[in-house]
Residue frames relative to the residue before (quaternion, step in Angstrom):
aa qw qx qy qz dx dy dz
X 1.0000 0.0000 0.0000 0.0000 0.00 0.00 0.00
X 0.3104 -0.7744 0.5308 0.1491 3.58 -0.78 1.03
X 0.3100 -0.7374 0.5735 0.1765 3.57 -0.92 1.00
X 0.1108 -0.8290 0.5478 0.0186 3.53 -0.47 1.22
X 0.4142 0.7315 -0.4674 0.2738 3.67 1.27 0.10
X 0.6474 0.5280 -0.3319 0.4381 3.62 0.98 -0.82
X 0.6785 0.4765 -0.3009 0.4711 3.59 0.90 -0.89
X 0.6217 0.5375 -0.3489 0.4503 3.56 1.08 -0.64
X 0.6502 0.5092 -0.3187 0.4651 3.60 0.98 -0.80
X 0.6504 0.5135 -0.3248 0.4559 3.59 0.95 -0.82
X 0.6668 0.4909 -0.3107 0.4668 3.57 0.93 -0.84
X 0.6365 0.5276 -0.3351 0.4519 3.59 1.07 -0.71
X 0.6711 0.4781 -0.3039 0.4782 3.60 0.96 -0.86
X 0.6272 0.5246 -0.3430 0.4624 3.58 1.04 -0.70
X 0.6416 0.5187 -0.3266 0.4612 3.56 1.03 -0.74
X 0.6452 0.5120 -0.3290 0.4618 3.59 1.00 -0.73
X 0.6456 0.5100 -0.3304 0.4625 3.58 1.01 -0.77
X 0.6331 0.5220 -0.3392 0.4601 3.58 1.03 -0.68
X 0.6992 0.4590 -0.2757 0.4738 3.59 1.05 -0.71
X 0.8128 0.2677 -0.1191 0.5035 3.61 0.82 -0.96
X 0.5051 -0.6320 0.4422 0.3872 3.60 1.15 -0.33
X 0.6629 -0.5057 0.3587 0.4197 3.61 -1.23 0.26
X 0.4646 -0.6772 0.5019 0.2715 3.58 -1.12 0.78
X 0.2875 -0.7614 0.5617 0.1488 3.59 -0.80 1.08
X 0.1191 -0.8281 0.5471 0.0261 3.56 -0.41 1.26
X 0.4358 0.7011 -0.4649 0.3201 3.59 1.22 0.17
X 0.5954 -0.5815 0.4221 0.3595 3.56 -1.23 0.61
X 0.2747 -0.7650 0.5639 0.1460 3.53 -0.85 0.99
X 0.4140 -0.7044 0.5234 0.2419 3.55 -0.96 0.87
X 0.1053 -0.7746 0.6223 0.0414 3.52 -0.98 0.92
X 0.4878 -0.7057 0.4310 0.2798 3.54 -0.70 1.09
X 0.6516 0.5363 -0.3247 0.4270 3.58 0.94 -0.84
X 0.6783 0.4791 -0.2921 0.4743 3.58 0.90 -0.90
X 0.6280 0.5339 -0.3376 0.4545 3.59 1.04 -0.71
X 0.6530 0.5063 -0.3123 0.4688 3.58 0.98 -0.82
X 0.6596 0.5005 -0.3116 0.4662 3.58 0.95 -0.87
X 0.6484 0.5131 -0.3199 0.4626 3.58 0.95 -0.83
X 0.6553 0.5016 -0.3130 0.4701 3.58 0.96 -0.82
X 0.6489 0.5184 -0.3206 0.4555 3.59 1.00 -0.79
X 0.6612 0.4965 -0.3075 0.4709 3.58 0.96 -0.84
X 0.6280 0.5180 -0.3299 0.4780 3.58 1.04 -0.75
X 0.6408 0.5219 -0.3248 0.4598 3.60 1.00 -0.80
X 0.6404 0.5195 -0.3267 0.4618 3.59 0.98 -0.80
X 0.6623 0.4954 -0.3057 0.4716 3.58 0.95 -0.84
X 0.6501 0.5146 -0.3171 0.4604 3.58 0.99 -0.82
X 0.6372 0.5224 -0.3278 0.4622 3.58 1.00 -0.81
X 0.6395 0.5289 -0.3253 0.4534 3.58 0.99 -0.81
X 0.6744 0.4884 -0.2941 0.4692 3.56 0.90 -0.94
X 0.6722 0.4952 -0.3014 0.4605 3.59 0.91 -0.88
X 0.6233 0.5310 -0.3413 0.4616 3.58 1.05 -0.69
X 0.6500 0.5057 -0.3119 0.4739 3.57 0.97 -0.84
X 0.6562 0.4990 -0.3098 0.4737 3.58 0.95 -0.83
X 0.6303 0.5295 -0.3298 0.4621 3.58 1.07 -0.72
X 0.6394 0.5140 -0.3246 0.4708 3.58 0.99 -0.80
X 0.6547 0.5056 -0.3131 0.4665 3.57 0.93 -0.90
X 0.6477 0.5289 -0.3228 0.4433 3.59 0.96 -0.83
X 0.6837 0.4843 -0.2942 0.4598 3.57 0.84 -0.97
X 0.6707 0.4910 -0.3079 0.4630 3.57 0.86 -0.90
X 0.6785 0.4975 -0.2958 0.4525 3.57 0.90 -0.91
X 0.6509 0.5235 -0.3242 0.4440 3.58 0.95 -0.83
X 0.7122 0.4389 -0.2698 0.4768 3.58 0.81 -0.95
X 0.6266 0.5244 -0.3464 0.4609 3.61 1.06 -0.65
X 0.6309 0.5172 -0.3372 0.4698 3.59 1.04 -0.69
X 0.6122 0.5294 -0.3495 0.4720 3.58 1.09 -0.62
X 0.6322 0.5360 -0.3299 0.4520 3.57 1.04 -0.78
X 0.7350 0.3905 -0.2417 0.4988 3.58 0.82 -0.93
X 0.6296 0.5544 -0.3395 0.4254 3.58 1.16 -0.48
X 0.5306 0.6292 -0.4146 0.3883 3.56 1.21 -0.33
X 0.4204 -0.7324 0.4403 0.3050 3.56 1.13 -0.64
X 0.5084 0.6654 -0.4240 0.3449 3.58 1.23 -0.05
X 0.7942 0.1111 -0.0442 0.5957 3.58 1.17 -0.52
X 0.2906 -0.7354 0.5874 0.1719 3.54 -1.13 0.72
X 0.6732 -0.4818 0.3596 0.4306 3.55 -1.28 0.21
X 0.6344 0.5369 -0.3334 0.4450 3.58 0.99 -0.75
X 0.6753 0.4741 -0.2923 0.4835 3.57 0.92 -0.87
X 0.6378 0.5439 -0.3304 0.4338 3.56 1.02 -0.74
X 0.7653 0.3814 -0.2015 0.4777 3.59 0.88 -0.91
X 0.7633 0.3643 -0.2030 0.4934 3.63 1.12 -0.43
X 0.5219 0.6495 -0.4202 0.3596 3.59 1.18 -0.23
X 0.3301 -0.7699 0.5235 0.1558 3.56 -1.06 0.81
X 0.7156 0.3598 -0.2570 0.5408 3.61 1.22 0.17
X 0.1097 -0.7668 0.6298 0.0573 3.53 -1.02 0.89
X 0.2675 0.7323 -0.5708 0.2577 3.54 -0.15 1.36
X 0.2101 -0.8268 0.5074 0.1217 3.59 0.15 1.24
X 0.5880 0.6070 -0.3791 0.3769 3.61 1.07 -0.59
X 0.7787 0.2702 -0.1549 0.5447 3.58 1.07 -0.67
X 0.6325 -0.6021 0.3113 0.3748 3.57 1.22 0.41
X 0.5158 0.6033 -0.4475 0.4120 3.60 1.13 0.50
X 0.0119 0.8270 -0.5575 0.0717 3.55 -0.53 1.21
X 0.2532 0.7548 -0.5583 0.2336 3.57 0.78 1.00
X 0.2885 -0.8134 0.4872 0.1330 3.57 -0.49 1.21
X 0.4227 0.7391 -0.4498 0.2696 3.61 1.21 -0.13
X 0.6436 0.5070 -0.3663 0.4411 3.69 0.82 -0.68
X 0.6693 0.4873 -0.3069 0.4695 3.60 0.96 -0.77
X 0.6577 0.4936 -0.3110 0.4765 3.58 0.97 -0.83
X 0.6432 0.5312 -0.3265 0.4443 3.58 0.96 -0.84
X 0.6668 0.4857 -0.3054 0.4756 3.61 0.90 -0.86
X 0.6326 0.5297 -0.3328 0.4566 3.59 1.02 -0.74
X 0.6900 0.4659 -0.2829 0.4763 3.57 0.90 -0.90
X 0.6185 0.5445 -0.3516 0.4443 3.61 1.05 -0.65
X 0.6871 0.4633 -0.2901 0.4785 3.58 0.81 -0.95
X 0.6346 0.5241 -0.3299 0.4624 3.58 1.05 -0.73
X 0.6592 0.5069 -0.3154 0.4573 3.59 0.94 -0.86
X 0.6468 0.5025 -0.3236 0.4738 3.60 0.97 -0.80
X 0.6471 0.5186 -0.3191 0.4588 3.57 0.97 -0.83
X 0.6674 0.4952 -0.3075 0.4634 3.58 0.97 -0.80
X 0.6144 0.5435 -0.3520 0.4509 3.59 1.05 -0.66
X 0.6768 0.4514 -0.2826 0.5083 3.58 1.16 -0.56
X 0.7671 0.4369 -0.2191 0.4155 3.57 0.70 -1.11
X 0.6550 0.5514 -0.3399 0.3891 3.61 0.91 -0.81
X 0.7275 0.3983 -0.2891 0.4780 3.66 0.62 -0.89
X 0.6651 0.4956 -0.3178 0.4593 3.59 0.92 -0.84
X 0.6581 0.5168 -0.3138 0.4486 3.59 0.94 -0.86
X 0.6662 0.4902 -0.3069 0.4708 3.58 0.96 -0.83
X 0.6572 0.5044 -0.3202 0.4596 3.59 0.96 -0.79
X 0.6338 0.5128 -0.3299 0.4759 3.57 1.03 -0.76
X 0.6512 0.5166 -0.3163 0.4571 3.58 0.99 -0.83
X 0.6489 0.5044 -0.3213 0.4704 3.59 0.97 -0.81
X 0.6506 0.5104 -0.3271 0.4574 3.58 0.95 -0.80
X 0.6805 0.4874 -0.3006 0.4572 3.59 0.86 -0.92
X 0.7178 0.4665 -0.2579 0.4480 3.57 0.99 -0.83
X 0.8197 0.3001 -0.1148 0.4742 3.58 0.90 -0.94
X 0.7980 0.3345 -0.1484 0.4788 3.58 1.01 -0.70
X 0.6697 0.5506 -0.3231 0.3793 3.58 0.87 -0.93
X 0.4293 -0.6610 0.5523 0.2716 3.53 -1.14 0.71
X 0.6867 -0.4698 0.3436 0.4355 3.53 -1.28 0.19
X 0.6492 0.5155 -0.3224 0.4570 3.58 1.02 -0.74
X 0.6645 0.4921 -0.3099 0.4693 3.60 0.92 -0.88
X 0.6452 0.5168 -0.3225 0.4612 3.58 1.00 -0.78
X 0.6505 0.5197 -0.3201 0.4521 3.59 1.01 -0.75
X 0.6730 0.4600 -0.2982 0.4966 3.59 1.20 -0.41
X 0.7109 0.4814 -0.2703 0.4356 3.59 0.87 -0.95
X 0.6415 0.5453 -0.3400 0.4190 3.60 0.92 -0.81
X 0.6839 0.4506 -0.3117 0.4818 3.66 0.82 -0.79
X 0.6076 0.5512 -0.3602 0.4441 3.58 1.09 -0.62
X 0.6501 0.4996 -0.3105 0.4810 3.57 0.98 -0.80
X 0.6447 0.5153 -0.3233 0.4630 3.57 1.01 -0.74
X 0.6107 0.5320 -0.3503 0.4704 3.58 1.11 -0.61
X 0.6257 0.5298 -0.3323 0.4662 3.59 1.01 -0.78
X 0.6713 0.4954 -0.2966 0.4647 3.56 0.99 -0.82
X 0.7066 0.4816 -0.2676 0.4440 3.60 1.11 -0.56
X 0.4922 0.6514 -0.4437 0.3694 3.61 1.25 -0.08
X 0.5014 -0.6545 0.4593 0.3305 3.65 -0.84 0.85
X 0.5444 -0.6578 0.4169 0.3116 3.54 -0.98 0.84
X 0.5903 0.5655 -0.3864 0.4271 3.59 1.09 -0.48
X 0.5866 0.5450 -0.3627 0.4768 3.58 1.18 -0.54
X 0.6366 0.5089 -0.3221 0.4816 3.59 0.99 -0.80
X 0.6319 0.5512 -0.3371 0.4281 3.58 0.99 -0.77
X 0.7022 0.4327 -0.2715 0.4959 3.57 0.88 -0.89
X 0.5721 0.5602 -0.3761 0.4663 3.58 1.19 -0.48
X 0.6521 0.5020 -0.3110 0.4754 3.59 0.99 -0.81
X 0.7010 0.4818 -0.2764 0.4473 3.58 0.94 -0.87
X 0.7836 0.3659 -0.1734 0.4712 3.59 0.90 -0.91
X 0.7627 0.3170 -0.2001 0.5270 3.61 1.17 -0.35
X 0.7421 0.4310 -0.2561 0.4448 3.58 0.62 -1.10
X 0.6604 0.5082 -0.3165 0.4533 3.60 0.95 -0.82
X 0.6610 0.4701 -0.3314 0.4820 3.68 0.84 -0.74
X 0.6245 0.5353 -0.3436 0.4532 3.58 1.06 -0.71
X 0.6698 0.4842 -0.2990 0.4770 3.59 0.92 -0.84
X 0.6488 0.5123 -0.3234 0.4604 3.58 1.02 -0.70
X 0.6351 0.5068 -0.3338 0.4779 3.58 1.10 -0.58
X 0.6855 0.4865 -0.2893 0.4580 3.59 1.02 -0.78
X 0.8168 0.2741 -0.1154 0.4944 3.58 0.74 -1.05
X 0.6073 -0.5699 0.3590 0.4214 3.59 1.21 -0.21
X 0.5210 -0.6636 0.4464 0.2982 3.53 -1.04 0.80
X 0.6402 0.5227 -0.3348 0.4526 3.58 1.13 -0.49
X 0.6696 0.4932 -0.2905 0.4733 3.58 1.21 -0.44
X 0.7757 0.3024 -0.1443 0.5348 3.56 0.85 -1.00
X 0.3060 -0.7480 0.5633 0.1720 3.56 -0.73 1.06
X 0.6569 -0.5092 0.3714 0.4139 3.55 -1.25 0.36
X 0.7451 0.2216 -0.1405 0.6132 3.56 1.02 -0.84
X 0.1723 0.7857 -0.5692 0.1700 3.58 -0.60 1.13
X 0.5455 -0.6415 0.4404 0.3115 3.53 -1.20 0.53
X 0.5583 0.6208 -0.3994 0.3786 3.61 1.16 -0.43
X 0.6879 0.4656 -0.2931 0.4734 3.59 0.81 -0.96
X 0.6393 0.5139 -0.3325 0.4654 3.59 1.00 -0.77
X 0.6757 0.4962 -0.3048 0.4521 3.60 0.92 -0.83
X 0.6420 0.5238 -0.3316 0.4512 3.59 0.97 -0.80
X 0.6948 0.4533 -0.2829 0.4814 3.59 0.87 -0.90
X 0.5895 0.5425 -0.3688 0.4713 3.60 1.11 -0.52
X 0.6178 0.5363 -0.3389 0.4647 3.57 1.08 -0.69
X 0.6374 0.5026 -0.3214 0.4877 3.58 1.04 -0.75
X 0.6312 0.5539 -0.3296 0.4314 3.58 1.04 -0.76
X 0.7738 0.3500 -0.1921 0.4918 3.60 0.82 -0.96
X 0.3989 0.7307 -0.4657 0.3002 3.59 1.26 0.01
X 0.6711 0.4818 -0.3325 0.4550 3.68 0.81 -0.78
X 0.6273 0.5453 -0.3413 0.4389 3.59 1.02 -0.75
X 0.7020 0.4614 -0.2734 0.4686 3.58 0.81 -0.98
X 0.6760 0.4943 -0.3076 0.4517 3.58 0.88 -0.89
X 0.6619 0.5071 -0.3200 0.4498 3.60 0.95 -0.78
X 0.6875 0.4654 -0.2913 0.4754 3.60 0.87 -0.91
X 0.6540 0.5001 -0.3219 0.4674 3.60 0.99 -0.75
X 0.6403 0.5213 -0.3284 0.4587 3.58 1.01 -0.76
X 0.6232 0.5223 -0.3376 0.4743 3.59 1.04 -0.69
X 0.6573 0.5028 -0.3119 0.4667 3.59 0.98 -0.82
X 0.6669 0.4924 -0.3047 0.4690 3.59 0.96 -0.80
X 0.6655 0.5076 -0.3070 0.4530 3.58 0.98 -0.80
X 0.6269 0.5546 -0.3349 0.4328 3.59 1.20 -0.49
X 0.5190 0.6191 -0.4270 0.4062 3.61 1.24 -0.23
X 0.5135 -0.6766 0.4230 0.3157 3.63 -0.76 0.96
X 0.5584 -0.6211 0.4468 0.3207 3.52 -1.12 0.75
X 0.5784 0.6153 -0.3774 0.3801 3.58 1.10 -0.60
X 0.6172 0.5390 -0.3560 0.4491 3.62 1.06 -0.63
X 0.6463 0.5031 -0.3204 0.4759 3.56 0.98 -0.80
X 0.6703 0.5014 -0.3055 0.4538 3.59 0.89 -0.91
X 0.6293 0.5231 -0.3396 0.4636 3.59 1.05 -0.70
X 0.6521 0.5041 -0.3170 0.4692 3.59 1.00 -0.80
X 0.6469 0.5038 -0.3218 0.4734 3.58 0.98 -0.80
X 0.6408 0.5393 -0.3195 0.4433 3.58 1.04 -0.75
X 0.6848 0.4536 -0.2797 0.4972 3.59 1.17 -0.56
X 0.6268 -0.5827 0.3268 0.4010 3.59 1.26 0.11
X 0.4294 0.7015 -0.4733 0.3154 3.62 1.18 0.22
X 0.4549 -0.6586 0.5234 0.2919 3.54 -1.16 0.63
X 0.6786 -0.4800 0.3461 0.4352 3.54 -1.27 0.14
X 0.6483 0.5075 -0.3249 0.4654 3.59 1.00 -0.76
X 0.6553 0.4996 -0.3164 0.4699 3.60 0.92 -0.84
X 0.6370 0.5195 -0.3315 0.4632 3.58 1.01 -0.73
X 0.6758 0.4999 -0.2990 0.4516 3.56 0.93 -0.89
X 0.7423 0.4349 -0.2337 0.4531 3.57 0.86 -0.99
X 0.7868 0.3605 -0.1707 0.4710 3.58 0.89 -0.92
X 0.7514 0.3544 -0.2071 0.5166 3.60 1.14 -0.44
X 0.7640 0.4073 -0.2284 0.4453 3.57 0.55 -1.17
X 0.6848 0.4901 -0.2999 0.4483 3.60 0.81 -0.96
X 0.6702 0.4634 -0.3347 0.4733 3.69 0.82 -0.74
X 0.6445 0.5218 -0.3351 0.4473 3.61 1.03 -0.68
X 0.7507 0.3585 -0.1972 0.5187 3.59 1.13 -0.62
X 0.2915 0.8141 -0.4733 0.1682 3.58 1.24 0.29
X 0.6190 0.5493 -0.3634 0.4279 3.61 1.01 -0.65
X 0.6878 0.4690 -0.2845 0.4754 3.58 0.90 -0.89
X 0.6381 0.5176 -0.3293 0.4652 3.58 1.05 -0.74
X 0.6532 0.5032 -0.3161 0.4692 3.59 0.94 -0.85
X 0.6342 0.5156 -0.3305 0.4719 3.58 1.00 -0.75
X 0.6358 0.5202 -0.3296 0.4653 3.60 1.01 -0.75
X 0.6412 0.5249 -0.3238 0.4566 3.57 0.99 -0.81
X 0.6984 0.4658 -0.2878 0.4609 3.59 0.84 -0.93
X 0.6138 0.5195 -0.3499 0.4805 3.60 1.05 -0.64
X 0.6324 0.5230 -0.3266 0.4689 3.58 1.05 -0.72
X 0.6301 0.5182 -0.3314 0.4740 3.59 1.02 -0.76
X 0.6431 0.5156 -0.3199 0.4671 3.59 0.95 -0.84
X 0.6468 0.5146 -0.3135 0.4675 3.57 1.02 -0.82
X 0.6659 0.4989 -0.3063 0.4625 3.58 0.98 -0.80
X 0.6406 0.5263 -0.3332 0.4491 3.60 0.97 -0.79
X 0.7446 0.4171 -0.2244 0.4703 3.57 0.98 -0.81
X 0.4407 0.6981 -0.4661 0.3181 3.62 1.21 0.00
X 0.2283 -0.8222 0.5174 0.0650 3.55 -0.92 0.97
X 0.7786 0.4213 -0.2413 0.3976 3.55 0.40 -1.25
X 0.6251 0.5421 -0.3599 0.4310 3.62 0.96 -0.71
X 0.7146 0.4303 -0.2629 0.4848 3.58 0.82 -0.96
X 0.6184 0.5481 -0.3558 0.4366 3.59 1.06 -0.62
X 0.7211 0.4274 -0.2433 0.4879 3.59 1.06 -0.73
X 0.8226 0.3246 -0.1257 0.4495 3.57 0.77 -1.05
X 0.6829 0.5335 -0.3072 0.3933 3.62 1.02 -0.65
X 0.6432 -0.4990 0.3541 0.4603 3.59 0.99 -0.69
X 0.3144 -0.7614 0.5461 0.1526 3.55 -1.27 0.30
X 0.6803 0.4299 -0.3206 0.4997 3.55 0.89 0.89
X 0.4220 -0.7090 0.4956 0.2712 3.62 -0.72 0.98
X 0.1668 0.7722 -0.5933 0.1546 3.55 -0.71 1.09
X 0.3415 -0.7356 0.5503 0.1987 3.55 -0.89 0.97
X 0.2632 0.7500 -0.5595 0.2350 3.56 -0.27 1.28
X 0.2803 -0.7537 0.5722 0.1610 3.53 -1.19 0.65
X 0.5011 0.6237 -0.4269 0.4215 3.57 1.30 0.27
X 0.3329 -0.7800 0.4871 0.2084 3.63 -0.45 1.10
X 0.6490 0.5210 -0.3241 0.4498 3.59 1.22 -0.27
X 0.6095 0.5069 -0.3574 0.4939 3.56 1.29 0.19
X 0.5531 -0.6190 0.4505 0.3286 3.52 -1.23 0.51
X 0.0841 0.7654 -0.6347 0.0656 3.55 -1.14 0.68
X 0.3657 -0.7377 0.5323 0.1966 3.54 -1.20 0.47
X 0.3184 -0.7530 0.5488 0.1744 3.54 -0.84 1.00
X 0.7038 -0.4560 0.3321 0.4319 3.54 -1.32 0.13
X 0.6959 0.4567 -0.2774 0.4798 3.58 0.86 -0.93
X 0.6357 0.5312 -0.3323 0.4508 3.58 1.01 -0.75
X 0.6481 0.5098 -0.3182 0.4678 3.57 1.01 -0.78
X 0.6332 0.5273 -0.3368 0.4555 3.59 0.97 -0.81
X 0.6598 0.5034 -0.3115 0.4628 3.58 0.92 -0.88
X 0.6909 0.4922 -0.2951 0.4397 3.59 0.84 -0.94
X 0.7238 0.4437 -0.2625 0.4585 3.58 0.83 -0.95
X 0.6681 0.5174 -0.3224 0.4267 3.58 0.93 -0.81
X 0.6171 0.5502 -0.3586 0.4335 3.60 1.17 -0.29
X 0.6228 0.5508 -0.3426 0.4375 3.58 1.24 -0.20
X 0.6184 -0.5229 0.4266 0.4028 3.54 -1.33 -0.18
X 0.0933 0.7894 -0.5934 0.1265 3.53 -0.23 1.33
X 0.3488 -0.7326 0.5451 0.2108 3.57 -0.83 0.95
X 0.5471 -0.6292 0.4439 0.3281 3.55 -1.05 0.80
X 0.8001 0.2805 -0.2269 0.4792 3.54 -0.96 0.94
X 0.5156 0.6284 -0.4353 0.3870 3.59 1.23 -0.14
X 0.6329 -0.5550 0.3748 0.3885 3.55 -1.21 0.42
X 0.6061 0.5395 -0.3593 0.4611 3.59 1.10 -0.57
X 0.6578 0.5143 -0.3039 0.4587 3.55 1.01 -0.85
X 0.7168 0.4439 -0.2671 0.4666 3.60 0.78 -0.94
X 0.5795 0.5859 -0.3890 0.4117 3.61 1.13 -0.49
X 0.5897 0.5694 -0.3706 0.4366 3.60 1.11 -0.57
X 0.6692 0.4874 -0.3048 0.4709 3.58 1.01 -0.75
X 0.5970 0.5404 -0.3687 0.4644 3.59 1.11 -0.54
X 0.6467 0.4950 -0.3116 0.4896 3.59 1.01 -0.81
X 0.6635 0.5082 -0.3081 0.4545 3.58 0.92 -0.89
X 0.6362 0.5168 -0.3306 0.4679 3.60 1.02 -0.72
X 0.6374 0.5099 -0.3265 0.4766 3.60 0.99 -0.77
X 0.6435 0.5156 -0.3147 0.4702 3.58 1.00 -0.80
X 0.6390 0.5210 -0.3140 0.4709 3.57 1.02 -0.80
X 0.6619 0.5012 -0.3092 0.4638 3.59 0.92 -0.85
X 0.6326 0.5284 -0.3327 0.4581 3.59 0.99 -0.78
X 0.6737 0.4848 -0.2913 0.4756 3.57 0.92 -0.90
X 0.6381 0.5298 -0.3244 0.4549 3.58 1.00 -0.81
X 0.6451 0.5178 -0.3212 0.4611 3.59 0.96 -0.84
X 0.6500 0.5113 -0.3177 0.4638 3.58 0.96 -0.82
X 0.6535 0.5057 -0.3190 0.4642 3.59 0.97 -0.77
X 0.6349 0.5157 -0.3285 0.4722 3.58 1.02 -0.76
X 0.6373 0.5146 -0.3237 0.4736 3.58 0.98 -0.83
X 0.6333 0.5379 -0.3297 0.4483 3.58 0.98 -0.81
X 0.6700 0.4887 -0.3034 0.4692 3.59 0.89 -0.87
X 0.6607 0.5004 -0.3208 0.4585 3.60 0.95 -0.76
X 0.6306 0.5211 -0.3377 0.4655 3.58 1.02 -0.72
X 0.6418 0.5209 -0.3255 0.4592 3.56 0.95 -0.84
X 0.6886 0.4691 -0.2884 0.4717 3.60 0.90 -0.86
X 0.6760 0.5157 -0.3038 0.4299 3.58 1.02 -0.77
X 0.8118 0.2706 -0.1158 0.5044 3.57 0.84 -0.94
X 0.3793 0.7336 -0.4967 0.2670 3.61 1.15 0.21
X 0.2078 -0.7596 0.6080 0.1012 3.53 -1.02 0.93
X 0.1585 -0.7815 0.6004 0.0600 3.57 -0.86 1.03
X 0.0794 -0.8042 0.5890 -0.0003 3.54 -0.71 1.14
X 0.3422 -0.7317 0.5556 0.1970 3.53 -1.11 0.72
């Protein structure tokens, strides 16, 4: 028996081509999509050019600072005094204060942010989530200068009542670090919650099927599966804390001092830039160019943290089908 269905289909398609012509399967250009693609490319190009412009300006002025000959790279990175008036340009006191406030902020923000993320992802009802998420967003939208005065007028008196007025100075890095932790708490909790929510539901159901409790599922299954996103959230939070300006400028102190006591005043890199740049500095002076050297170091620190964040995400990323 001869199967004539294939020949019939070929003759039918040939007849359609004779009536309508060959079908054009090539990609058709659409003006709207072309305009949108060009606009998005322009936005990306502007971002890249802006970053290159920042690097150029910082590098040029920093080279002028080191080219003057008043300070070498060794003295800049190992010196323990920052007093431009008498020619001391050791950046260690500023870096130390920056790292201290950042460490205190992370001690507050990391555990609280992760716990909030676990609650929102694993425990909270839809109604509770609809209330807590906007509240966290409101915290993130408060101006940082408000946080600075909150640290100075509330957190510092509270610390002085707890530890004593003779122990805690009016300007101290502890109050600035604690309030910085409150500032970056919404950022860490939101990014961590997104990472936890991206874990497939099947992993949770498998854990429940084996008899695990909700807490065991969250801690032993969900958090390890989302570790790349959580680590990225932590590093982004550290970058945000390092670059914070107004809180440390108001609450931490206004004098570079190398100290490891969080209850004493100290000046961070961003706080020093804000304080000095508000004065009368002549262009090209060593005081003026020293600000760009500090800013370049701050930029490099933030860039390194971002690179580490991307590598962690690529290294520990879990792909589920």
